[in-house]
DRENVO-751088 format. One record per residue (C-alpha): residue number from 1; residue in one letter; y, x, z. Coordinates in nm, 4 decimals. Example, Ala and Ser with C-alpha at 12.3 -4.5 7.8 and 13.67 -1.06 7.14 Angstrom:
residues 2
<site><dokol>1</dokol><doro>A</doro><Y>-0.4500</Y><X>1.2300</X><Z>0.7800</Z></site>
<site><dokol>2</dokol><doro>S</doro><Y>-0.1060</Y><X>1.3670</X><Z>0.7140</Z></site>
end
This chain:
residues 226
<site><dokol>1</dokol><doro>M</doro><Y>-0.4808</Y><X>-0.2213</X><Z>1.4720</Z></site>
<site><dokol>2</dokol><doro>K</doro><Y>-0.7281</Y><X>0.0593</X><Z>1.5417</Z></site>
<site><dokol>3</dokol><doro>I</doro><Y>-1.0460</Y><X>-0.0589</X><Z>1.7124</Z></site>
<site><dokol>4</dokol><doro>L</doro><Y>-1.3481</Y><X>0.1245</X><Z>1.8516</Z></site>
<site><dokol>5</dokol><doro>L</doro><Y>-1.6846</Y><X>-0.0506</X><Z>1.8241</Z></site>
<site><dokol>6</dokol><doro>V</doro><Y>-1.9631</Y><X>0.0930</X><Z>2.0418</Z></site>
<site><dokol>7</dokol><doro>E</doro><Y>-2.2805</Y><X>-0.0839</X><Z>1.9286</Z></site>
<site><dokol>8</dokol><doro>D</doro><Y>-2.6287</Y><X>0.0480</X><Z>1.8528</Z></site>
<site><dokol>9</dokol><doro>N</doro><Y>-2.7599</Y><X>-0.2527</X><Z>1.6598</Z></site>
<site><dokol>10</dokol><doro>A</doro><Y>-2.7076</Y><X>-0.1687</X><Z>1.2914</Z></site>
<site><dokol>11</dokol><doro>R</doro><Y>-2.6982</Y><X>-0.5310</X><Z>1.1762</Z></site>
<site><dokol>12</dokol><doro>V</doro><Y>-2.4465</Y><X>-0.6355</X><Z>1.4400</Z></site>
<site><dokol>13</dokol><doro>S</doro><Y>-2.2250</Y><X>-0.3318</X><Z>1.3878</Z></site>
<site><dokol>14</dokol><doro>Q</doro><Y>-2.2210</Y><X>-0.3748</X><Z>1.0096</Z></site>
<site><dokol>15</dokol><doro>F</doro><Y>-2.1342</Y><X>-0.7440</X><Z>1.0506</Z></site>
<site><dokol>16</dokol><doro>V</doro><Y>-1.8523</Y><X>-0.6768</X><Z>1.2974</Z></site>
<site><dokol>17</dokol><doro>C</doro><Y>-1.7083</Y><X>-0.3758</X><Z>1.1111</Z></site>
<site><dokol>18</dokol><doro>K</doro><Y>-1.6995</Y><X>-0.5670</X><Z>0.7825</Z></site>
<site><dokol>19</dokol><doro>G</doro><Y>-1.5244</Y><X>-0.8655</X><Z>0.9378</Z></site>
<site><dokol>20</dokol><doro>L</doro><Y>-1.2653</Y><X>-0.6609</X><Z>1.1241</Z></site>
<site><dokol>21</dokol><doro>E</doro><Y>-1.1873</Y><X>-0.4405</X><Z>0.8243</Z></site>
<site><dokol>22</dokol><doro>E</doro><Y>-1.1436</Y><X>-0.7491</X><Z>0.6040</Z></site>
<site><dokol>23</dokol><doro>A</doro><Y>-0.8932</Y><X>-0.8733</X><Z>0.8648</Z></site>
<site><dokol>24</dokol><doro>G</doro><Y>-0.6948</Y><X>-0.5521</X><Z>0.8150</Z></site>
<site><dokol>25</dokol><doro>H</doro><Y>-0.8081</Y><X>-0.3491</X><Z>1.1152</Z></site>
<site><dokol>26</dokol><doro>T</doro><Y>-0.9246</Y><X>0.0124</X><Z>1.1202</Z></site>
<site><dokol>27</dokol><doro>V</doro><Y>-1.2636</Y><X>0.0458</X><Z>1.2886</Z></site>
<site><dokol>28</dokol><doro>D</doro><Y>-1.4369</Y><X>0.3523</X><Z>1.4314</Z></site>
<site><dokol>29</dokol><doro>H</doro><Y>-1.8046</Y><X>0.2963</X><Z>1.5089</Z></site>
<site><dokol>30</dokol><doro>A</doro><Y>-2.0193</Y><X>0.4792</X><Z>1.7657</Z></site>
<site><dokol>31</dokol><doro>E</doro><Y>-2.3893</Y><X>0.3943</X><Z>1.7658</Z></site>
<site><dokol>32</dokol><doro>N</doro><Y>-2.4784</Y><X>0.5488</X><Z>2.1026</Z></site>
<site><dokol>33</dokol><doro>G</doro><Y>-2.3258</Y><X>0.5845</X><Z>2.4474</Z></site>
<site><dokol>34</dokol><doro>R</doro><Y>-2.2588</Y><X>0.9565</X><Z>2.4246</Z></site>
<site><dokol>35</dokol><doro>D</doro><Y>-2.0482</Y><X>0.9267</X><Z>2.1080</Z></site>
<site><dokol>36</dokol><doro>G</doro><Y>-1.8836</Y><X>0.6112</X><Z>2.2394</Z></site>
<site><dokol>37</dokol><doro>L</doro><Y>-1.7785</Y><X>0.7870</X><Z>2.5585</Z></site>
<site><dokol>38</dokol><doro>F</doro><Y>-1.6352</Y><X>1.0799</X><Z>2.3630</Z></site>
<site><dokol>39</dokol><doro>L</doro><Y>-1.4297</Y><X>0.8597</X><Z>2.1296</Z></site>
<site><dokol>40</dokol><doro>A</doro><Y>-1.3134</Y><X>0.6209</X><Z>2.4018</Z></site>
<site><dokol>41</dokol><doro>T</doro><Y>-1.1823</Y><X>0.9070</X><Z>2.6162</Z></site>
<site><dokol>42</dokol><doro>T</doro><Y>-1.0365</Y><X>1.1353</X><Z>2.3481</Z></site>
<site><dokol>43</dokol><doro>E</doro><Y>-0.8915</Y><X>0.9016</X><Z>2.0833</Z></site>
<site><dokol>44</dokol><doro>H</doro><Y>-0.6263</Y><X>0.6300</X><Z>2.1004</Z></site>
<site><dokol>45</dokol><doro>Y</doro><Y>-0.7371</Y><X>0.2731</X><Z>2.0226</Z></site>
<site><dokol>46</dokol><doro>D</doro><Y>-0.5678</Y><X>-0.0635</X><Z>2.0436</Z></site>
<site><dokol>47</dokol><doro>A</doro><Y>-0.8928</Y><X>-0.2222</X><Z>2.1657</Z></site>
<site><dokol>48</dokol><doro>V</doro><Y>-1.2583</Y><X>-0.1362</X><Z>2.2327</Z></site>
<site><dokol>49</dokol><doro>I</doro><Y>-1.5585</Y><X>-0.3611</X><Z>2.1639</Z></site>
<site><dokol>50</dokol><doro>L</doro><Y>-1.8326</Y><X>-0.2331</X><Z>2.3912</Z></site>
<site><dokol>51</dokol><doro>D</doro><Y>-2.2051</Y><X>-0.3078</X><Z>2.4099</Z></site>
<site><dokol>52</dokol><doro>R</doro><Y>-2.3650</Y><X>-0.2849</X><Z>2.7559</Z></site>
<site><dokol>53</dokol><doro>M</doro><Y>-2.7076</Y><X>-0.1403</X><Z>2.6677</Z></site>
<site><dokol>54</dokol><doro>L</doro><Y>-2.6793</Y><X>0.1782</X><Z>2.4631</Z></site>
<site><dokol>55</dokol><doro>P</doro><Y>-2.8986</Y><X>0.4767</X><Z>2.3741</Z></site>
<site><dokol>56</dokol><doro>G</doro><Y>-2.7798</Y><X>0.8309</X><Z>2.4373</Z></site>
<site><dokol>57</dokol><doro>G</doro><Y>-2.8044</Y><X>0.8405</X><Z>2.8157</Z></site>
<site><dokol>58</dokol><doro>V</doro><Y>-2.4695</Y><X>0.6625</X><Z>2.8712</Z></site>
<site><dokol>59</dokol><doro>D</doro><Y>-2.4470</Y><X>0.2840</X><Z>2.9033</Z></site>
<site><dokol>60</dokol><doro>G</doro><Y>-2.1494</Y><X>0.0594</X><Z>2.8407</Z></site>
<site><dokol>61</dokol><doro>L</doro><Y>-2.0496</Y><X>0.0304</X><Z>3.2066</Z></site>
<site><dokol>62</dokol><doro>A</doro><Y>-2.0397</Y><X>0.4095</X><Z>3.2392</Z></site>
<site><dokol>63</dokol><doro>I</doro><Y>-1.8020</Y><X>0.4271</X><Z>2.9409</Z></site>
<site><dokol>64</dokol><doro>L</doro><Y>-1.5852</Y><X>0.1541</X><Z>3.0871</Z></site>
<site><dokol>65</dokol><doro>E</doro><Y>-1.5729</Y><X>0.3147</X><Z>3.4312</Z></site>
<site><dokol>66</dokol><doro>A</doro><Y>-1.4826</Y><X>0.6535</X><Z>3.2799</Z></site>
<site><dokol>67</dokol><doro>M</doro><Y>-1.1960</Y><X>0.4929</X><Z>3.0869</Z></site>
<site><dokol>68</dokol><doro>R</doro><Y>-1.0546</Y><X>0.3198</X><Z>3.3933</Z></site>
<site><dokol>69</dokol><doro>K</doro><Y>-1.0907</Y><X>0.6287</X><Z>3.6143</Z></site>
<site><dokol>70</dokol><doro>A</doro><Y>-0.8834</Y><X>0.8141</X><Z>3.3551</Z></site>
<site><dokol>71</dokol><doro>D</doro><Y>-0.6193</Y><X>0.5364</X><Z>3.3783</Z></site>
<site><dokol>72</dokol><doro>N</doro><Y>-0.6925</Y><X>0.4339</X><Z>3.0203</Z></site>
<site><dokol>73</dokol><doro>P</doro><Y>-0.5552</Y><X>0.0767</X><Z>2.9906</Z></site>
<site><dokol>74</dokol><doro>T</doro><Y>-0.7017</Y><X>0.0005</X><Z>2.6452</Z></site>
<site><dokol>75</dokol><doro>P</doro><Y>-0.8298</Y><X>-0.3592</X><Z>2.6450</Z></site>
<site><dokol>76</dokol><doro>V</doro><Y>-1.2101</Y><X>-0.3780</X><Z>2.6360</Z></site>
<site><dokol>77</dokol><doro>L</doro><Y>-1.4165</Y><X>-0.6692</X><Z>2.5064</Z></site>
<site><dokol>78</dokol><doro>I</doro><Y>-1.7739</Y><X>-0.6381</X><Z>2.6329</Z></site>
<site><dokol>79</dokol><doro>L</doro><Y>-2.0292</Y><X>-0.7591</X><Z>2.3785</Z></site>
<site><dokol>80</dokol><doro>S</doro><Y>-2.3739</Y><X>-0.7941</X><Z>2.5334</Z></site>
<site><dokol>81</dokol><doro>A</doro><Y>-2.7059</Y><X>-0.9738</X><Z>2.5353</Z></site>
<site><dokol>82</dokol><doro>L</doro><Y>-2.6903</Y><X>-0.9674</X><Z>2.9167</Z></site>
<site><dokol>83</dokol><doro>A</doro><Y>-2.5752</Y><X>-1.3240</X><Z>2.9663</Z></site>
<site><dokol>84</dokol><doro>D</doro><Y>-2.6399</Y><X>-1.3876</X><Z>3.3372</Z></site>
<site><dokol>85</dokol><doro>V</doro><Y>-2.3358</Y><X>-1.4718</X><Z>3.5466</Z></site>
<site><dokol>86</dokol><doro>D</doro><Y>-2.3987</Y><X>-1.1695</X><Z>3.7704</Z></site>
<site><dokol>87</dokol><doro>E</doro><Y>-2.4025</Y><X>-0.9384</X><Z>3.4678</Z></site>
<site><dokol>88</dokol><doro>R</doro><Y>-2.0782</Y><X>-1.0836</X><Z>3.3351</Z></site>
<site><dokol>89</dokol><doro>I</doro><Y>-1.9194</Y><X>-1.0361</X><Z>3.6764</Z></site>
<site><dokol>90</dokol><doro>R</doro><Y>-2.0384</Y><X>-0.6719</X><Z>3.6846</Z></site>
<site><dokol>91</dokol><doro>G</doro><Y>-1.8806</Y><X>-0.6087</X><Z>3.3467</Z></site>
<site><dokol>92</dokol><doro>L</doro><Y>-1.5486</Y><X>-0.7628</X><Z>3.4395</Z></site>
<site><dokol>93</dokol><doro>K</doro><Y>-1.5364</Y><X>-0.5915</X><Z>3.7785</Z></site>
<site><dokol>94</dokol><doro>A</doro><Y>-1.6025</Y><X>-0.2572</X><Z>3.6102</Z></site>
<site><dokol>95</dokol><doro>G</doro><Y>-1.2804</Y><X>-0.3015</X><Z>3.4141</Z></site>
<site><dokol>96</dokol><doro>G</doro><Y>-1.3703</Y><X>-0.5222</X><Z>3.1190</Z></site>
<site><dokol>97</dokol><doro>D</doro><Y>-1.0990</Y><X>-0.7582</X><Z>2.9976</Z></site>
<site><dokol>98</dokol><doro>D</doro><Y>-1.3323</Y><X>-1.0141</X><Z>2.8414</Z></site>
<site><dokol>99</dokol><doro>Y</doro><Y>-1.7066</Y><X>-1.0695</X><Z>2.8014</Z></site>
<site><dokol>100</dokol><doro>L</doro><Y>-1.8799</Y><X>-1.2213</X><Z>2.4976</Z></site>
<site><dokol>101</dokol><doro>T</doro><Y>-2.2552</Y><X>-1.2750</X><Z>2.4956</Z></site>
<site><dokol>102</dokol><doro>K</doro><Y>-2.4912</Y><X>-1.2351</X><Z>2.2016</Z></site>
<site><dokol>103</dokol><doro>P</doro><Y>-2.5611</Y><X>-1.4138</X><Z>1.9755</Z></site>
<site><dokol>104</dokol><doro>F</doro><Y>-2.2006</Y><X>-1.4888</X><Z>1.8882</Z></site>
<site><dokol>105</dokol><doro>A</doro><Y>-1.9872</Y><X>-1.6280</X><Z>1.6082</Z></site>
<site><dokol>106</dokol><doro>F</doro><Y>-1.7534</Y><X>-1.3770</X><Z>1.4457</Z></site>
<site><dokol>107</dokol><doro>G</doro><Y>-1.4714</Y><X>-1.6300</X><Z>1.4632</Z></site>
<site><dokol>108</dokol><doro>E</doro><Y>-1.4960</Y><X>-1.6357</X><Z>1.8428</Z></site>
<site><dokol>109</dokol><doro>L</doro><Y>-1.5086</Y><X>-1.2561</X><Z>1.8640</Z></site>
<site><dokol>110</dokol><doro>E</doro><Y>-1.2006</Y><X>-1.2337</X><Z>1.6413</Z></site>
<site><dokol>111</dokol><doro>A</doro><Y>-1.0143</Y><X>-1.4937</X><Z>1.8483</Z></site>
<site><dokol>112</dokol><doro>R</doro><Y>-1.0970</Y><X>-1.3233</X><Z>2.1780</Z></site>
<site><dokol>113</dokol><doro>L</doro><Y>-0.9983</Y><X>-0.9852</X><Z>2.0367</Z></site>
<site><dokol>114</dokol><doro>A</doro><Y>-0.6706</Y><X>-1.1269</X><Z>1.9052</Z></site>
<site><dokol>115</dokol><doro>A</doro><Y>-0.5942</Y><X>-1.2667</X><Z>2.2523</Z></site>
<site><dokol>116</dokol><doro>L</doro><Y>-0.6563</Y><X>-0.9240</X><Z>2.4087</Z></site>
<site><dokol>117</dokol><doro>L</doro><Y>-0.4346</Y><X>-0.7564</X><Z>2.1512</Z></site>
<site><dokol>118</dokol><doro>R</doro><Y>-0.1556</Y><X>-1.0102</X><Z>2.2051</Z></site>
<site><dokol>119</dokol><doro>R</doro><Y>-0.1641</Y><X>-0.9491</X><Z>2.5790</Z></site>
<site><dokol>120</dokol><doro>S</doro><Y>-0.1694</Y><X>-0.5749</X><Z>2.5223</Z></site>
<site><dokol>121</dokol><doro>I</doro><Y>0.1275</Y><X>-0.5886</X><Z>2.2877</Z></site>
<site><dokol>122</dokol><doro>A</doro><Y>0.3136</Y><X>-0.8246</X><Z>2.5194</Z></site>
<site><dokol>123</dokol><doro>A</doro><Y>0.2643</Y><X>-0.5757</X><Z>2.8040</Z></site>
<site><dokol>124</dokol><doro>D</doro><Y>0.4194</Y><X>-0.3070</X><Z>2.5873</Z></site>
<site><dokol>125</dokol><doro>T</doro><Y>0.7961</Y><X>-0.2928</X><Z>2.5647</Z></site>
<site><dokol>126</dokol><doro>Q</doro><Y>0.7750</Y><X>-0.2663</X><Z>2.1860</Z></site>
<site><dokol>127</dokol><doro>T</doro><Y>0.6834</Y><X>-0.6012</X><Z>2.0325</Z></site>
<site><dokol>128</dokol><doro>A</doro><Y>0.8863</Y><X>-0.5583</X><Z>1.7149</Z></site>
<site><dokol>129</dokol><doro>L</doro><Y>0.9746</Y><X>-0.2874</X><Z>1.4638</Z></site>
<site><dokol>130</dokol><doro>A</doro><Y>1.2873</Y><X>-0.2579</X><Z>1.2521</Z></site>
<site><dokol>131</dokol><doro>V</doro><Y>1.4231</Y><X>-0.0283</X><Z>0.9845</Z></site>
<site><dokol>132</dokol><doro>A</doro><Y>1.7712</Y><X>-0.1300</X><Z>0.8643</Z></site>
<site><dokol>133</dokol><doro>D</doro><Y>1.7437</Y><X>-0.5008</X><Z>0.7767</Z></site>
<site><dokol>134</dokol><doro>L</doro><Y>1.3616</Y><X>-0.4904</X><Z>0.7519</Z></site>
<site><dokol>135</dokol><doro>S</doro><Y>1.1905</Y><X>-0.6357</X><Z>1.0584</Z></site>
<site><dokol>136</dokol><doro>M</doro><Y>0.8316</Y><X>-0.6789</X><Z>1.1741</Z></site>
<site><dokol>137</dokol><doro>D</doro><Y>0.7206</Y><X>-0.8999</X><Z>1.4636</Z></site>
<site><dokol>138</dokol><doro>L</doro><Y>0.3977</Y><X>-0.7551</X><Z>1.6041</Z></site>
<site><dokol>139</dokol><doro>L</doro><Y>0.3143</Y><X>-1.0733</X><Z>1.7953</Z></site>
<site><dokol>140</dokol><doro>S</doro><Y>0.3493</Y><X>-1.3270</X><Z>1.5156</Z></site>
<site><dokol>141</dokol><doro>R</doro><Y>0.2748</Y><X>-1.0684</X><Z>1.2408</Z></site>
<site><dokol>142</dokol><doro>K</doro><Y>0.5819</Y><X>-1.1857</X><Z>1.0489</Z></site>
<site><dokol>143</dokol><doro>V</doro><Y>0.7859</Y><X>-0.9567</X><Z>0.8243</Z></site>
<site><dokol>144</dokol><doro>A</doro><Y>1.1349</Y><X>-1.0251</X><Z>0.6941</Z></site>
<site><dokol>145</dokol><doro>R</doro><Y>1.4158</Y><X>-0.8447</X><Z>0.5172</Z></site>
<site><dokol>146</dokol><doro>A</doro><Y>1.7728</Y><X>-0.9649</X><Z>0.5534</Z></site>
<site><dokol>147</dokol><doro>G</doro><Y>1.6302</Y><X>-1.2792</X><Z>0.7121</Z></site>
<site><dokol>148</dokol><doro>K</doro><Y>1.4005</Y><X>-1.3579</X><Z>0.4190</Z></site>
<site><dokol>149</dokol><doro>T</doro><Y>1.0308</Y><X>-1.3863</X><Z>0.5043</Z></site>
<site><dokol>150</dokol><doro>I</doro><Y>0.7977</Y><X>-1.1485</X><Z>0.3198</Z></site>
<site><dokol>151</dokol><doro>Q</doro><Y>0.4336</Y><X>-1.2445</X><Z>0.2743</Z></site>
<site><dokol>152</dokol><doro>L</doro><Y>0.1957</Y><X>-0.9492</X><Z>0.3095</Z></site>
<site><dokol>153</dokol><doro>Q</doro><Y>-0.1784</Y><X>-0.9113</X><Z>0.2762</Z></site>
<site><dokol>154</dokol><doro>P</doro><Y>-0.3555</Y><X>-0.7675</X><Z>0.5857</Z></site>
<site><dokol>155</dokol><doro>R</doro><Y>-0.3791</Y><X>-0.4170</X><Z>0.4362</Z></site>
<site><dokol>156</dokol><doro>E</doro><Y>-0.0157</Y><X>-0.4280</X><Z>0.3267</Z></site>
<site><dokol>157</dokol><doro>F</doro><Y>0.0882</Y><X>-0.5310</X><Z>0.6774</Z></site>
<site><dokol>158</dokol><doro>K</doro><Y>-0.1097</Y><X>-0.2433</X><Z>0.8241</Z></site>
<site><dokol>159</dokol><doro>L</doro><Y>0.0426</Y><X>0.0017</X><Z>0.5753</Z></site>
<site><dokol>160</dokol><doro>L</doro><Y>0.3952</Y><X>-0.1174</X><Z>0.6469</Z></site>
<site><dokol>161</dokol><doro>E</doro><Y>0.3364</Y><X>-0.1107</X><Z>1.0235</Z></site>
<site><dokol>162</dokol><doro>Y</doro><Y>0.2284</Y><X>0.2529</X><Z>1.0009</Z></site>
<site><dokol>163</dokol><doro>L</doro><Y>0.5298</Y><X>0.3442</X><Z>0.7861</Z></site>
<site><dokol>164</dokol><doro>M</doro><Y>0.7673</Y><X>0.1646</X><Z>1.0226</Z></site>
<site><dokol>165</dokol><doro>R</doro><Y>0.6186</Y><X>0.3345</X><Z>1.3275</Z></site>
<site><dokol>166</dokol><doro>H</doro><Y>0.6865</Y><X>0.6651</X><Z>1.1496</Z></site>
<site><dokol>167</dokol><doro>A</doro><Y>1.0250</Y><X>0.5721</X><Z>1.0057</Z></site>
<site><dokol>168</dokol><doro>N</doro><Y>1.2385</Y><X>0.8644</X><Z>0.8860</Z></site>
<site><dokol>169</dokol><doro>Q</doro><Y>0.9291</Y><X>1.0862</X><Z>0.8794</Z></site>
<site><dokol>170</dokol><doro>V</doro><Y>0.7323</Y><X>1.2054</X><Z>0.5791</Z></site>
<site><dokol>171</dokol><doro>V</doro><Y>0.3933</Y><X>1.0336</X><Z>0.5806</Z></site>
<site><dokol>172</dokol><doro>T</doro><Y>0.1293</Y><X>1.2171</X><Z>0.3785</Z></site>
<site><dokol>173</dokol><doro>R</doro><Y>-0.1545</Y><X>1.0674</X><Z>0.1780</Z></site>
<site><dokol>174</dokol><doro>T</doro><Y>-0.3999</Y><X>1.2148</X><Z>0.4288</Z></site>
<site><dokol>175</dokol><doro>M</doro><Y>-0.2243</Y><X>1.0384</X><Z>0.7157</Z></site>
<site><dokol>176</dokol><doro>L</doro><Y>-0.2402</Y><X>0.7073</X><Z>0.5302</Z></site>
<site><dokol>177</dokol><doro>L</doro><Y>-0.6052</Y><X>0.7508</X><Z>0.4313</Z></site>
<site><dokol>178</dokol><doro>E</doro><Y>-0.7064</Y><X>0.8252</X><Z>0.7907</Z></site>
<site><dokol>179</dokol><doro>N</doro><Y>-0.4906</Y><X>0.5699</X><Z>0.9719</Z></site>
<site><dokol>180</dokol><doro>V</doro><Y>-0.4679</Y><X>0.2788</X><Z>0.7279</Z></site>
<site><dokol>181</dokol><doro>W</doro><Y>-0.7947</Y><X>0.3056</X><Z>0.5335</Z></site>
<site><dokol>182</dokol><doro>N</doro><Y>-1.0030</Y><X>0.4937</X><Z>0.7933</Z></site>
<site><dokol>183</dokol><doro>Y</doro><Y>-1.1091</Y><X>0.7512</X><Z>0.5321</Z></site>
<site><dokol>184</dokol><doro>H</doro><Y>-1.1596</Y><X>1.1004</X><Z>0.6682</Z></site>
<site><dokol>185</dokol><doro>F</doro><Y>-1.1793</Y><X>1.2373</X><Z>0.3163</Z></site>
<site><dokol>186</dokol><doro>D</doro><Y>-0.9896</Y><X>1.1781</X><Z>-0.0076</Z></site>
<site><dokol>187</dokol><doro>P</doro><Y>-1.1957</Y><X>0.9383</X><Z>-0.2230</Z></site>
<site><dokol>188</dokol><doro>Q</doro><Y>-0.9883</Y><X>1.0415</X><Z>-0.5261</Z></site>
<site><dokol>189</dokol><doro>T</doro><Y>-0.8753</Y><X>0.6891</X><Z>-0.6071</Z></site>
<site><dokol>190</dokol><doro>N</doro><Y>-0.5310</Y><X>0.5414</X><Z>-0.6687</Z></site>
<site><dokol>191</dokol><doro>V</doro><Y>-0.5659</Y><X>0.2919</X><Z>-0.3818</Z></site>
<site><dokol>192</dokol><doro>I</doro><Y>-0.2619</Y><X>0.4311</X><Z>-0.1996</Z></site>
<site><dokol>193</dokol><doro>D</doro><Y>-0.0441</Y><X>0.4292</X><Z>-0.5126</Z></site>
<site><dokol>194</dokol><doro>V</doro><Y>-0.1380</Y><X>0.0684</X><Z>-0.5881</Z></site>
<site><dokol>195</dokol><doro>H</doro><Y>-0.0627</Y><X>-0.0531</X><Z>-0.2358</Z></site>
<site><dokol>196</dokol><doro>I</doro><Y>0.2622</Y><X>0.1454</X><Z>-0.2140</Z></site>
<site><dokol>197</dokol><doro>S</doro><Y>0.3715</Y><X>-0.0020</X><Z>-0.5459</Z></site>
<site><dokol>198</dokol><doro>N</doro><Y>0.2895</Y><X>-0.3566</X><Z>-0.4318</Z></site>
<site><dokol>199</dokol><doro>L</doro><Y>0.4622</Y><X>-0.3027</X><Z>-0.0981</Z></site>
<site><dokol>200</dokol><doro>R</doro><Y>0.7716</Y><X>-0.1583</X><Z>-0.2667</Z></site>
<site><dokol>201</dokol><doro>Q</doro><Y>0.7968</Y><X>-0.4669</X><Z>-0.4860</Z></site>
<site><dokol>202</dokol><doro>K</doro><Y>0.7843</Y><X>-0.6926</X><Z>-0.1818</Z></site>
<site><dokol>203</dokol><doro>I</doro><Y>1.0262</Y><X>-0.5119</X><Z>0.0507</Z></site>
<site><dokol>204</dokol><doro>D</doro><Y>1.2674</Y><X>-0.3427</X><Z>-0.1952</Z></site>
<site><dokol>205</dokol><doro>A</doro><Y>1.2822</Y><X>-0.5436</X><Z>-0.5178</Z></site>
<site><dokol>206</dokol><doro>G</doro><Y>1.6083</Y><X>-0.7368</X><Z>-0.5378</Z></site>
<site><dokol>207</dokol><doro>Y</doro><Y>1.7781</Y><X>-0.5423</X><Z>-0.2574</Z></site>
<site><dokol>208</dokol><doro>E</doro><Y>2.0593</Y><X>-0.2965</X><Z>-0.3153</Z></site>
<site><dokol>209</dokol><doro>A</doro><Y>1.9288</Y><X>-0.0198</X><Z>-0.0890</Z></site>
<site><dokol>210</dokol><doro>P</doro><Y>1.5614</Y><X>0.0809</X><Z>-0.1294</Z></site>
<site><dokol>211</dokol><doro>L</doro><Y>1.3826</Y><X>0.1722</X><Z>0.1921</Z></site>
<site><dokol>212</dokol><doro>L</doro><Y>1.0448</Y><X>0.2999</X><Z>0.0731</Z></site>
<site><dokol>213</dokol><doro>R</doro><Y>1.0892</Y><X>0.6422</X><Z>-0.0856</Z></site>
<site><dokol>214</dokol><doro>T</doro><Y>0.8480</Y><X>0.8785</X><Z>-0.2574</Z></site>
<site><dokol>215</dokol><doro>V</doro><Y>0.8870</Y><X>1.2362</X><Z>-0.1356</Z></site>
<site><dokol>216</dokol><doro>R</doro><Y>0.7689</Y><X>1.4356</X><Z>-0.4336</Z></site>
<site><dokol>217</dokol><doro>G</doro><Y>0.4792</Y><X>1.6648</X><Z>-0.3520</Z></site>
<site><dokol>218</dokol><doro>A</doro><Y>0.4655</Y><X>1.5484</X><Z>0.0107</Z></site>
<site><dokol>219</dokol><doro>G</doro><Y>0.4101</Y><X>1.1745</X><Z>0.0500</Z></site>
<site><dokol>220</dokol><doro>Y</doro><Y>0.6250</Y><X>0.8772</X><Z>0.1423</Z></site>
<site><dokol>221</dokol><doro>M</doro><Y>0.9069</Y><X>0.7901</X><Z>0.3793</Z></site>
<site><dokol>222</dokol><doro>L</doro><Y>1.0476</Y><X>0.4625</X><Z>0.5038</Z></site>
<site><dokol>223</dokol><doro>T</doro><Y>1.4154</Y><X>0.5199</X><Z>0.5734</Z></site>
<site><dokol>224</dokol><doro>A</doro><Y>1.7588</Y><X>0.3672</X><Z>0.5385</Z></site>
<site><dokol>225</dokol><doro>D</doro><Y>1.9201</Y><X>0.7085</X><Z>0.5027</Z></site>
<site><dokol>226</dokol><doro>D</doro><Y>2.0349</Y><X>0.8370</X><Z>0.1663</Z></site>
end
């Protein structure tokens, strides 16, 4: 999942980004309200974690109100030191989907975020992906081929989800770096090759028809077509 974190506290943002990325999510971070507003209204995210008090002349409620006025339904978890009941009510009335006060445990943040994402996915008509006999359940995060369960690491799941969402299309290395690893540059490592190789072993090894193809000079494609 792709998540936007709008948080000006460096320690908090580093802590949250690290935890979410280790869980397999892609995280964009804005450290002030102006940048947060720009990203929240111009990019697509599966969820937004939003601080209330922000530098840059734009606070969290202004970002939230701008999103809702633009009919942006992205679930928003407000993360704030403003713990009074009235402040929580203000945040929820402005369009927030949940409200977590600081200090907080990362486990609770992760659980609340997962609940928002489940509701968001459930509201979408697409809760599962399939390519030939390969299936992915986005709610339970289970993957199977020909009925046999495949165990994937979080990054492998994210890689396969991206490939399945772009089935029968050539996916370039740049697309994978930006959308799976959140790199906006090529770090000149073999990280993609290693993960593609591992994923190919898990979804294709032992099956007659391979699904994950290398398109020489272009990238990769997940397809059942010859």
